[in-house]
TINU-93187 format. One record per atom (N, C-alpha, C, CB): residue number from 1; chain; x, y, z; atom name. Coordinates in nm, 2 decimals. Glycine has a CB too. Layout:
BEGIN
  nr kette      X      Y      Z atom
 NUM     A      X      Y      Z   CA
...
This chain:
BEGIN
  nr kette      X      Y      Z atom
   1     A   0.08  -0.12   0.00    N
   1     A   0.00  -0.01   0.00   CA
   1     A   0.09   0.12   0.00    C
   1     A  -0.08  -0.02   0.12   CB
   2     A   0.05   0.21  -0.07    N
   2     A   0.11   0.35  -0.08   CA
   2     A   0.11   0.42   0.06    C
   2     A   0.05   0.43  -0.18   CB
   3     A   0.22   0.49   0.10    N
   3     A   0.22   0.56   0.23   CA
   3     A   0.14   0.69   0.22    C
   3     A   0.38   0.59   0.27   CB
   4     A   0.11   0.74   0.09    N
   4     A   0.03   0.86   0.07   CA
   4     A  -0.09   0.82  -0.02    C
   4     A   0.11   0.99   0.00   CB
   5     A  -0.21   0.85   0.04    N
   5     A  -0.34   0.83  -0.04   CA
   5     A  -0.41   0.97  -0.03    C
   5     A  -0.43   0.71   0.01   CB
   6     A  -0.52   0.99  -0.11    N
   6     A  -0.59   1.11  -0.12   CA
   6     A  -0.72   1.07  -0.18    C
   6     A  -0.52   1.20  -0.21   CB
   7     A  -0.82   1.16  -0.15    N
   7     A  -0.94   1.16  -0.22   CA
   7     A  -1.00   1.31  -0.22    C
   7     A  -1.04   1.06  -0.16   CB
   8     A  -1.08   1.31  -0.34    N
   8     A  -1.14   1.46  -0.35   CA
   8     A  -1.29   1.45  -0.37    C
   8     A  -1.07   1.54  -0.48   CB
   9     A  -1.36   1.53  -0.29    N
   9     A  -1.51   1.53  -0.28   CA
   9     A  -1.54   1.67  -0.34    C
   9     A  -1.57   1.51  -0.13   CB
  10     A  -1.63   1.67  -0.43    N
  10     A  -1.68   1.80  -0.47   CA
  10     A  -1.81   1.84  -0.39    C
  10     A  -1.70   1.79  -0.64   CB
  11     A  -1.79   1.93  -0.31    N
  11     A  -1.90   1.98  -0.21   CA
  11     A  -2.01   2.04  -0.29    C
  11     A  -1.84   2.09  -0.11   CB
  12     A  -1.99   2.11  -0.40    N
  12     A  -2.09   2.16  -0.48   CA
  12     A  -2.20   2.07  -0.55    C
  12     A  -2.03   2.23  -0.59   CB
  13     A  -2.15   1.95  -0.58    N
  13     A  -2.24   1.86  -0.63   CA
  13     A  -2.27   1.74  -0.54    C
  13     A  -2.19   1.81  -0.76   CB
  14     A  -2.20   1.73  -0.43    N
  14     A  -2.23   1.64  -0.33   CA
  14     A  -2.17   1.50  -0.36    C
  14     A  -2.38   1.63  -0.31   CB
  15     A  -2.06   1.50  -0.43    N
  15     A  -2.02   1.36  -0.47   CA
  15     A  -1.85   1.36  -0.49    C
  15     A  -2.10   1.32  -0.60   CB
  16     A  -1.80   1.25  -0.54    N
  16     A  -1.67   1.24  -0.57   CA
  16     A  -1.64   1.33  -0.68    C
  16     A  -1.63   1.10  -0.59   CB
  17     A  -1.50   1.37  -0.69    N
  17     A  -1.45   1.44  -0.80   CA
  17     A  -1.37   1.35  -0.88    C
  17     A  -1.37   1.57  -0.75   CB
  18     A  -1.42   1.30  -1.00    N
  18     A  -1.35   1.20  -1.08   CA
  18     A  -1.26   1.27  -1.18    C
  18     A  -1.45   1.11  -1.15   CB
  19     A  -1.15   1.21  -1.20    N
  19     A  -1.07   1.24  -1.32   CA
  19     A  -0.97   1.37  -1.29    C
  19     A  -1.17   1.27  -1.44   CB
  20     A  -0.94   1.39  -1.16    N
  20     A  -0.85   1.50  -1.14   CA
  20     A  -0.70   1.44  -1.12    C
  20     A  -0.90   1.58  -1.01   CB
  21     A  -0.62   1.52  -1.21    N
  21     A  -0.47   1.47  -1.21   CA
  21     A  -0.41   1.52  -1.09    C
  21     A  -0.39   1.52  -1.34   CB
  22     A  -0.32   1.44  -1.02    N
  22     A  -0.27   1.47  -0.89   CA
  22     A  -0.12   1.44  -0.90    C
  22     A  -0.34   1.39  -0.79   CB
  23     A  -0.04   1.53  -0.85    N
  23     A   0.12   1.51  -0.85   CA
  23     A   0.16   1.51  -0.71    C
  23     A   0.20   1.61  -0.93   CB
  24     A   0.25   1.41  -0.67    N
  24     A   0.31   1.41  -0.54   CA
  24     A   0.45   1.45  -0.58    C
  24     A   0.32   1.26  -0.45   CB
  25     A   0.50   1.56  -0.51    N
  25     A   0.63   1.60  -0.53   CA
  25     A   0.71   1.63  -0.40    C
  25     A   0.64   1.71  -0.62   CB
  26     A   0.84   1.63  -0.40    N
  26     A   0.92   1.68  -0.28   CA
  26     A   0.90   1.84  -0.27    C
  26     A   1.08   1.65  -0.29   CB
  27     A   0.95   1.89  -0.16    N
  27     A   0.95   2.03  -0.14   CA
  27     A   1.02   2.11  -0.25    C
  27     A   1.00   2.07  -0.01   CB
  28     A   1.12   2.04  -0.30    N
  28     A   1.19   2.12  -0.41   CA
  28     A   1.13   2.10  -0.55    C
  28     A   1.35   2.08  -0.41   CB
  29     A   1.02   2.03  -0.56    N
  29     A   0.95   2.01  -0.68   CA
  29     A   0.98   1.89  -0.76    C
  29     A   0.98   2.13  -0.76   CB
  30     A   1.06   1.80  -0.71    N
  30     A   1.09   1.68  -0.77   CA
  30     A   0.97   1.58  -0.77    C
  30     A   1.22   1.62  -0.70   CB
  31     A   0.92   1.54  -0.87    N
  31     A   0.79   1.46  -0.88   CA
  31     A   0.83   1.32  -0.83    C
  31     A   0.73   1.45  -1.03   CB
  32     A   0.75   1.28  -0.73    N
  32     A   0.76   1.14  -0.68   CA
  32     A   0.67   1.05  -0.74    C
  32     A   0.73   1.14  -0.54   CB
  33     A   0.54   1.09  -0.76    N
  33     A   0.44   1.00  -0.82   CA
  33     A   0.33   1.09  -0.88    C
  33     A   0.39   0.90  -0.72   CB
  34     A   0.25   1.02  -0.95    N
  34     A   0.12   1.10  -1.01   CA
  34     A   0.02   1.00  -1.02    C
  34     A   0.14   1.17  -1.16   CB
  35     A  -0.11   1.06  -1.03    N
  35     A  -0.22   0.96  -1.05   CA
  35     A  -0.35   1.05  -1.08    C
  35     A  -0.25   0.86  -0.92   CB
  36     A  -0.46   0.98  -1.11    N
  36     A  -0.59   1.04  -1.15   CA
  36     A  -0.69   0.98  -1.05    C
  36     A  -0.63   1.01  -1.30   CB
  37     A  -0.78   1.07  -1.00    N
  37     A  -0.88   1.02  -0.91   CA
  37     A  -0.98   0.93  -0.97    C
  37     A  -0.95   1.13  -0.86   CB
  38     A  -1.01   0.83  -0.92    N
  38     A  -1.10   0.73  -0.98   CA
  38     A  -1.25   0.77  -0.96    C
  38     A  -1.07   0.59  -0.93   CB
  39     A  -1.33   0.68  -0.99    N
  39     A  -1.49   0.71  -0.98   CA
  39     A  -1.53   0.75  -0.84    C
  39     A  -1.59   0.56  -1.03   CB
  40     A  -1.46   0.70  -0.75    N
  40     A  -1.49   0.74  -0.60   CA
  40     A  -1.42   0.86  -0.56    C
  40     A  -1.44   0.63  -0.49   CB
  41     A  -1.34   0.93  -0.65    N
  41     A  -1.27   1.04  -0.62   CA
  41     A  -1.13   1.01  -0.55    C
  41     A  -1.35   1.13  -0.55   CB
  42     A  -1.09   0.89  -0.55    N
  42     A  -0.97   0.84  -0.47   CA
  42     A  -0.85   0.80  -0.55    C
  42     A  -1.02   0.73  -0.39   CB
  43     A  -0.75   0.82  -0.49    N
  43     A  -0.61   0.76  -0.55   CA
  43     A  -0.56   0.68  -0.43    C
  43     A  -0.50   0.88  -0.61   CB
  44     A  -0.57   0.55  -0.43    N
  44     A  -0.52   0.47  -0.32   CA
  44     A  -0.38   0.42  -0.33    C
  44     A  -0.60   0.36  -0.31   CB
  45     A  -0.33   0.44  -0.46    N
  45     A  -0.18   0.41  -0.47   CA
  45     A  -0.11   0.54  -0.52    C
  45     A  -0.16   0.28  -0.56   CB
  46     A  -0.07   0.61  -0.45    N
  46     A  -0.01   0.73  -0.49   CA
  46     A   0.15   0.74  -0.42    C
  46     A  -0.11   0.86  -0.44   CB
  47     A   0.24   0.69  -0.50    N
  47     A   0.37   0.69  -0.45   CA
  47     A   0.42   0.56  -0.39    C
  47     A   0.38   0.80  -0.36   CB
  48     A   0.54   0.57  -0.33    N
  48     A   0.60   0.45  -0.27   CA
  48     A   0.54   0.41  -0.14    C
  48     A   0.74   0.47  -0.25   CB
  49     A   0.57   0.29  -0.09    N
  49     A   0.53   0.24   0.03   CA
  49     A   0.59   0.32   0.15    C
  49     A   0.57   0.09   0.05   CB
  50     A   0.71   0.37   0.12    N
  50     A   0.78   0.46   0.22   CA
  50     A   0.84   0.57   0.17    C
  50     A   0.88   0.38   0.30   CB
  51     A   0.84   0.69   0.24    N
  51     A   0.91   0.81   0.21   CA
  51     A   0.99   0.85   0.31    C
  51     A   0.83   0.91   0.19   CB
  52     A   1.10   0.92   0.27    N
  52     A   1.19   0.98   0.38   CA
  52     A   1.11   1.10   0.45    C
  52     A   1.33   1.02   0.32   CB
  53     A   1.15   1.13   0.57    N
  53     A   1.09   1.24   0.64   CA
  53     A   1.13   1.35   0.56    C
  53     A   1.12   1.25   0.78   CB
  54     A   1.03   1.45   0.56    N
  54     A   1.06   1.58   0.49   CA
  54     A   0.91   1.64   0.45    C
  54     A   1.16   1.56   0.36   CB
  55     A   0.92   1.74   0.38    N
  55     A   0.81   1.82   0.33   CA
  55     A   0.77   1.77   0.20    C
  55     A   0.83   1.97   0.34   CB
  56     A   0.63   1.74   0.16    N
  56     A   0.59   1.71   0.05   CA
  56     A   0.48   1.79  -0.01    C
  56     A   0.57   1.58   0.05   CB
  57     A   0.44   1.78  -0.14    N
  57     A   0.34   1.86  -0.19   CA
  57     A   0.25   1.78  -0.28    C
  57     A   0.40   1.98  -0.27   CB
  58     A   0.13   1.80  -0.26    N
  58     A   0.02   1.73  -0.35   CA
  58     A  -0.04   1.85  -0.43    C
  58     A  -0.11   1.64  -0.27   CB
  59     A  -0.03   1.83  -0.56    N
  59     A  -0.09   1.93  -0.65   CA
  59     A  -0.20   1.87  -0.72    C
  59     A   0.01   1.99  -0.74   CB
  60     A  -0.32   1.93  -0.72    N
  60     A  -0.44   1.89  -0.79   CA
  60     A  -0.48   1.98  -0.90    C
  60     A  -0.54   1.88  -0.68   CB
  61     A  -0.51   1.93  -1.02    N
  61     A  -0.54   2.01  -1.13   CA
  61     A  -0.69   2.02  -1.13    C
  61     A  -0.48   1.93  -1.27   CB
  62     A  -0.74   2.11  -1.06    N
  62     A  -0.87   2.15  -1.04   CA
  62     A  -0.94   2.22  -1.15    C
  62     A  -0.88   2.21  -0.93   CB
  63     A  -0.85   2.31  -1.21    N
  63     A  -0.91   2.38  -1.32   CA
  63     A  -0.95   2.29  -1.44    C
  63     A  -0.80   2.48  -1.37   CB
  64     A  -0.88   2.19  -1.47    N
  64     A  -0.91   2.10  -1.57   CA
  64     A  -1.04   2.03  -1.54    C
  64     A  -0.79   2.00  -1.60   CB
  65     A  -1.05   1.99  -1.41    N
  65     A  -1.18   1.92  -1.37   CA
  65     A  -1.29   2.01  -1.39    C
  65     A  -1.18   1.87  -1.21   CB
  66     A  -1.29   2.14  -1.34    N
  66     A  -1.40   2.22  -1.35   CA
  66     A  -1.44   2.26  -1.50    C
  66     A  -1.38   2.33  -1.26   CB
  67     A  -1.33   2.28  -1.59    N
  67     A  -1.35   2.32  -1.72   CA
  67     A  -1.42   2.19  -1.79    C
  67     A  -1.21   2.37  -1.79   CB
  68     A  -1.38   2.07  -1.76    N
  68     A  -1.45   1.96  -1.83   CA
  68     A  -1.59   1.95  -1.80    C
  68     A  -1.39   1.83  -1.81   CB
  69     A  -1.63   2.01  -1.68    N
  69     A  -1.77   2.00  -1.63   CA
  69     A  -1.84   2.13  -1.68    C
  69     A  -1.78   2.00  -1.47   CB
  70     A  -1.77   2.22  -1.75    N
  70     A  -1.83   2.35  -1.79   CA
  70     A  -1.86   2.44  -1.68    C
  70     A  -1.95   2.32  -1.86   CB
  71     A  -1.79   2.44  -1.58    N
  71     A  -1.80   2.50  -1.46   CA
  71     A  -1.68   2.61  -1.43    C
  71     A  -1.80   2.40  -1.36   CB
  72     A  -1.71   2.72  -1.39    N
  72     A  -1.60   2.83  -1.35   CA
  72     A  -1.54   2.79  -1.22    C
  72     A  -1.68   2.98  -1.34   CB
  73     A  -1.42   2.82  -1.20    N
  73     A  -1.35   2.82  -1.08   CA
  73     A  -1.25   2.92  -1.05    C
  73     A  -1.28   2.70  -1.08   CB
  74     A  -1.23   2.96  -0.92    N
  74     A  -1.13   3.05  -0.88   CA
  74     A  -0.99   3.00  -0.87    C
  74     A  -1.17   3.10  -0.76   CB
  75     A  -0.99   2.87  -0.84    N
  75     A  -0.87   2.79  -0.80   CA
  75     A  -0.84   2.68  -0.91    C
  75     A  -0.89   2.73  -0.66   CB
  76     A  -0.76   2.72  -1.01    N
  76     A  -0.72   2.63  -1.12   CA
  76     A  -0.62   2.52  -1.08    C
  76     A  -0.66   2.71  -1.22   CB
  77     A  -0.56   2.54  -0.96    N
  77     A  -0.47   2.45  -0.89   CA
  77     A  -0.48   2.46  -0.76    C
  77     A  -0.34   2.46  -0.93   CB
  78     A  -0.49   2.35  -0.69    N
  78     A  -0.47   2.34  -0.54   CA
  78     A  -0.35   2.25  -0.50    C
  78     A  -0.60   2.29  -0.47   CB
  79     A  -0.27   2.33  -0.42    N
  79     A  -0.14   2.26  -0.37   CA
  79     A  -0.15   2.26  -0.22    C
  79     A   0.02   2.33  -0.43   CB
  80     A  -0.13   2.13  -0.17    N
  80     A  -0.13   2.11  -0.02   CA
  80     A   0.01   2.06   0.01    C
  80     A  -0.24   2.01   0.03   CB
  81     A   0.08   2.14   0.10    N
  81     A   0.21   2.10   0.16   CA
  81     A   0.19   2.04   0.28    C
  81     A   0.30   2.21   0.17   CB
  82     A   0.27   1.92   0.31    N
  82     A   0.25   1.86   0.43   CA
  82     A   0.38   1.79   0.48    C
  82     A   0.13   1.77   0.42   CB
  83     A   0.39   1.76   0.60    N
  83     A   0.51   1.70   0.65   CA
  83     A   0.50   1.55   0.69    C
  83     A   0.56   1.78   0.76   CB
  84     A   0.59   1.47   0.63    N
  84     A   0.60   1.33   0.66   CA
  84     A   0.71   1.33   0.77    C
  84     A   0.65   1.23   0.54   CB
  85     A   0.66   1.28   0.90    N
  85     A   0.76   1.27   1.01   CA
  85     A   0.80   1.13   1.04    C
  85     A   0.70   1.33   1.14   CB
  86     A   0.71   1.04   1.00    N
  86     A   0.74   0.90   1.04   CA
  86     A   0.73   0.81   0.92    C
  86     A   0.64   0.86   1.15   CB
  87     A   0.83   0.76   0.88    N
  87     A   0.82   0.67   0.75   CA
  87     A   0.74   0.54   0.76    C
  87     A   0.97   0.63   0.70   CB
  88     A   0.70   0.53   0.89    N
  88     A   0.62   0.40   0.91   CA
  88     A   0.47   0.43   0.90    C
  88     A   0.65   0.34   1.04   CB
  89     A   0.44   0.56   0.91    N
  89     A   0.29   0.60   0.91   CA
  89     A   0.24   0.62   0.77    C
  89     A   0.27   0.74   1.00   CB
  90     A   0.10   0.60   0.77    N
  90     A   0.02   0.62   0.65   CA
  90     A  -0.03   0.77   0.66    C
  90     A  -0.10   0.51   0.64   CB
  91     A  -0.02   0.84   0.55    N
  91     A  -0.07   0.97   0.54   CA
  91     A  -0.18   0.99   0.43    C
  91     A   0.05   1.06   0.51   CB
  92     A  -0.30   1.01   0.48    N
  92     A  -0.41   1.03   0.39   CA
  92     A  -0.46   1.18   0.39    C
  92     A  -0.53   0.94   0.44   CB
  93     A  -0.45   1.24   0.27    N
  93     A  -0.46   1.38   0.25   CA
  93     A  -0.59   1.41   0.17    C
  93     A  -0.33   1.44   0.19   CB
  94     A  -0.72   1.42   0.22    N
  94     A  -0.82   1.45   0.15   CA
  94     A  -0.84   1.60   0.11    C
  94     A  -0.92   1.40   0.22   CB
  95     A  -0.92   1.63  -0.01    N
  95     A  -0.95   1.75  -0.05   CA
  95     A  -1.10   1.76  -0.06    C
  95     A  -0.89   1.77  -0.16   CB
  96     A  -1.16   1.87   0.01    N
  96     A  -1.29   1.90   0.00   CA
  96     A  -1.30   2.02  -0.10    C
  96     A  -1.34   1.93   0.13   CB
  97     A  -1.37   2.01  -0.21    N
  97     A  -1.36   2.11  -0.32   CA
  97     A  -1.49   2.17  -0.36    C
  97     A  -1.29   2.06  -0.44   CB
  98     A  -1.48   2.30  -0.39    N
  98     A  -1.59   2.36  -0.46   CA
  98     A  -1.54   2.46  -0.55    C
  98     A  -1.70   2.42  -0.37   CB
  99     A  -1.61   2.52  -0.64    N
  99     A  -1.54   2.61  -0.73   CA
  99     A  -1.48   2.73  -0.67    C
  99     A  -1.64   2.66  -0.83   CB
 100     A  -1.52   2.78  -0.56    N
 100     A  -1.47   2.91  -0.50   CA
 100     A  -1.42   2.88  -0.35    C
 100     A  -1.59   3.02  -0.50   CB
 101     A  -1.39   2.76  -0.32    N
 101     A  -1.34   2.72  -0.19   CA
 101     A  -1.28   2.58  -0.19    C
 101     A  -1.44   2.74  -0.09   CB
 102     A  -1.19   2.56  -0.09    N
 102     A  -1.14   2.42  -0.06   CA
 102     A  -1.10   2.41   0.08    C
 102     A  -1.02   2.38  -0.14   CB
 103     A  -1.11   2.29   0.13    N
 103     A  -1.04   2.27   0.27   CA
 103     A  -0.97   2.12   0.26    C
 103     A  -1.16   2.29   0.39   CB
 104     A  -0.89   2.10   0.35    N
 104     A  -0.82   1.98   0.37   CA
 104     A  -0.79   1.95   0.51    C
 104     A  -0.71   1.97   0.29   CB
 105     A  -0.76   1.82   0.54    N
 105     A  -0.73   1.78   0.68   CA
 105     A  -0.64   1.66   0.66    C
 105     A  -0.86   1.76   0.76   CB
 106     A  -0.59   1.61   0.77    N
 106     A  -0.51   1.48   0.77   CA
 106     A  -0.62   1.37   0.81    C
 106     A  -0.38   1.48   0.88   CB
 107     A  -0.63   1.29   0.72    N
 107     A  -0.74   1.19   0.74   CA
 107     A  -0.67   1.06   0.79    C
 107     A  -0.82   1.16   0.60   CB
 108     A  -0.75   0.95   0.79    N
 108     A  -0.69   0.82   0.82   CA
 108     A  -0.73   0.71   0.73    C
 108     A  -0.73   0.79   0.95   CB
């Protein structure tokens, strides 16, 4: 299982956000992994089973998602920086999205 997982929910439609490109990168921008949210808005296998401690960034191509649905958005890209402190822990980073707002938290 990947150490990093994510899912995206579209609060404006009350369901999963399918087809969003997501990139996992190091703090200096080196790409570690990438994926696309599935029918449930999830990427269960994003990156390696273990990452070194450090700061990482998830970047979500939200503009493409909204454009494909014919919807305007204020946030064409959402980037979430987070710290991996323990190589043995699982990090789930969800994104709750709407065209003009978003929130995130550390999930389980």
